[in-house]
N, C-alpha and C positions, 0 to 999 in steps of 0.2 A: 292470893287471887284478889280479894279488899284491896290491898297493896297494890295492883296493878291497876284495879280502877281505880282509884284515889288516886294516881299517878297520872293516869288520862285525865281524869274530871280537871287536874291541877295544870297538866300541859294545855288542853285545850281553852283555860279558865285565862292562861299567861297571851296562849298565841291570839287568843281574843281580844286582848288588852294590848296587846301589839300594833294589831289589824286599825285598831280605833285610834292609835295613836298613831297611825302612819298616815291613816285618813285626814287627822286633824292637822301634823303635818304637811300635806301637800294642799288642804285649805287655806292655812296659814301663808304657806309661800306663794299659793296662789293671787291670796289676797296681797301682801307685800308685793308683788312684782305689779299687780294693775296700780295701789298706790304709786311707784315709781314711775310707770310710766304717765303716770295722770300730773304726778310733780315736773316729770322733764315737760309733757306737754304744756306745764303753764310758763317756762321756761321761754316758749316760742312766743312772737307776736306776727298775726296776721295780715299782712299785707297786702295780700290781694285772696279774696275767699270765693269769687265770681259773680258777686250779684253786686257790685258798685266801688269805683276810682278810689275811694275816700282817702287812703293813703297816697296820693299819686296827683300828680300835676304835671302840666307843659313844662318844659325846662324855660325859662322865662319870662313862664305866663301863672295864671293866677289857678285857673282850668284844664284839664284834660282836654287835647283838640278832638274833636267830632268825627277825627280819623280812626281813632280808638274806640271801639266796639267791644261791649256786651253779647257774646254767643256762648252757648253750649255749658256755660260757667267757666270762660277764657275771657282773656281780653287781648283782640284780634287789630291788629293794624290794615288799614288799605291804604294806600298811596292814591291820591288824591289823580284825578286823569289832567289834570290842568295843576300846577304847582309855582305860586308865586319863586321869583327868582332869588333864589338865598334863604327859599322858606325851609325851615327843618320841622317837623312834627315829634322830638325823641322828649319820652317823658322822664320825670326824676321822681325818687319818693320827696315829701314834704320835709320828712327828719333826714338830721344828717346820724350820720353812724363810722363809727371809727373802726371796735375791734367784732367781730363779726362772724358768723355763718349761716348765710343765705342760701335758701333751700327753694327750687323752684322747677316746672317742667318748660319746656320752649317745643313749638312745632313751624319749623320751616316750610315756606313754599316752596311748589318748583322752581329751582334755582337760584334759590332765596337770600338775601346775606340781611343778618342785625346782627345785636351785640348788646352783652350785659357791662355796664358799666360800675366801679366804685369811686369812691376820694373825689366824687365833682366838687368842683368851687362855681356855683352858680352866682356869676358875675358879669357887668356887662362887657368887660373888654372881653370876655371868655364868649365867642359866641355860639359854641357848641360844644357839649357835654367831655369829645373826646378829647376836647383843649385840653382839657385837665385831666380827664376821669382813664384809667386804666379797663383794656377790654378783652373779654373773654369772650372769645368770636361764635357767632353762632352763623352755620353756613351749607346750602345744602352744596357738600365736600363732591358731588360727581359732575354736576351742571355750574354750579356755579363760576365763573372764570380767575377769582380769586384765592381760588385751592390750587392754581397752577403755578401761583408764585412763592410754593415756597409753602412747607410745611405749618409754620407760626403765622400761615392764616386760615388756617382750617378748622373745621369745629373744636370746640372746647381749648385752644390754643388762646397762652397769654398773646394777645395779637399782636405780631413782628417782633415777640422778641422770645416767649419758649414754648417750642410743636409741642402737641400730645404725643406718649410714646406709642399709642394708635388708638386707630379711627374703630372708636364704641358708636359711632350712630346709628340708630336705628333709620330704615328707610322713610324718605321723606313722605311727609300726611301721617308720619307716627308720631308718637310726644317723647321727646327723649327727658329722662330724669338728671336734675345736675344740681351741683353742692357743691358751693364755690367758699372757702374759708380765707379770711384776713385776719393776721393777728399780728399787728405791731409789737406787742411786747415779745413774741418770740421772734416776731423777725419772720414771720413762713406765711408763705399763702398757696393753696390749693386747690386742684379741681378734679373734681368725682364726675364722672359723665355717665350714668347709665350704671352706677353700681361701682365699676373702676377708676380708681385713680390714676388719670392723664397726664398732669402736669402739675409739677409743686416747683416755688419761687422764693427767693428772698424779699424780704420788705423790708423798708425804713433801716438799710444800712446799705454802705459802701457794695455791697456786690447787686445791691439793685441800682444805683445808679451807674457803676457799671455797666449792665445789662442795657440802660434806657440810651446810654451813650452809642451803643452800638446801633438804634433801633434807628425808625425813622423819626425820632422824637428826640433826637439828641436836644434840637436846639429850642425846643418849645418850652417856653418862659416857666409853664403854668403847669405842665403836664407830670404828673406822678410824683406832687412838691405837696400836695395835702391831704394828712395821713386822717383826716375828718372832715366826710361829705357827704354828696345823697348819691344813693345808687339811680341807676339809670339803666331806660332800655330802647334801646337803639331802632329810629328809622332810617332805614337803607334804601329807603322805596321801592322795599319788596313785602308783599305781604307776611307776617309772621304773627304768631299767637304766644301767649305764657297762660299759664295758671299753676293755682297753689303755692302762692309766692309767698314763705312766711322766711321771720329770720330769728337769730338767737345771738344777742350779745355778749359776749366773752368778758 
């Protein structure tokens, strides 16, 4: 009987130790996960936190045009009722980027059109960001006429070059999450829209050049030529909003 009691006591002791060890392992694991998350967050630079245009300016200008407003944590573009001939209100980052992951959310108005550029060369000889910067399309696929001009013009596409594999946009008026990766070292670019990779394309190689040669940009002097440039958001005469914009340089 004494042996049985002793055995039970020993078993209980070891089980208790095991339980404490498992709890400690779980606590250590949670601490490690939190540390990893914190380190990962440090890799990102906030380009727009909903409170200011600190990292942005008008294309070819020193300040953000007053057609862009801060509303409910978003930057919202409102086209002016009267637009001077040839005037645009595109905005770009103050800093240039080369290899990066860009994360943001966009919301387009009904029948609206906009876009996200990268590789923009801000130069007097280029009047618009789209003259140098390739574009990821922002669009109301249902009601904007450009969606009828082929799938390479629909939301999430590499505009006029690579169509999205499927339409994963949410209803107009709701927020779409978008992650754009451009890596000239690996010569790859991609678009993830609402958690789904819908576009993959080459950059900085002959495959890119061939793709451009078959697009409307084939004879454009500076289009897609700059591996380092600004990121831009497009004024396409329609109401559009962007928020939660951050970038991780690769």
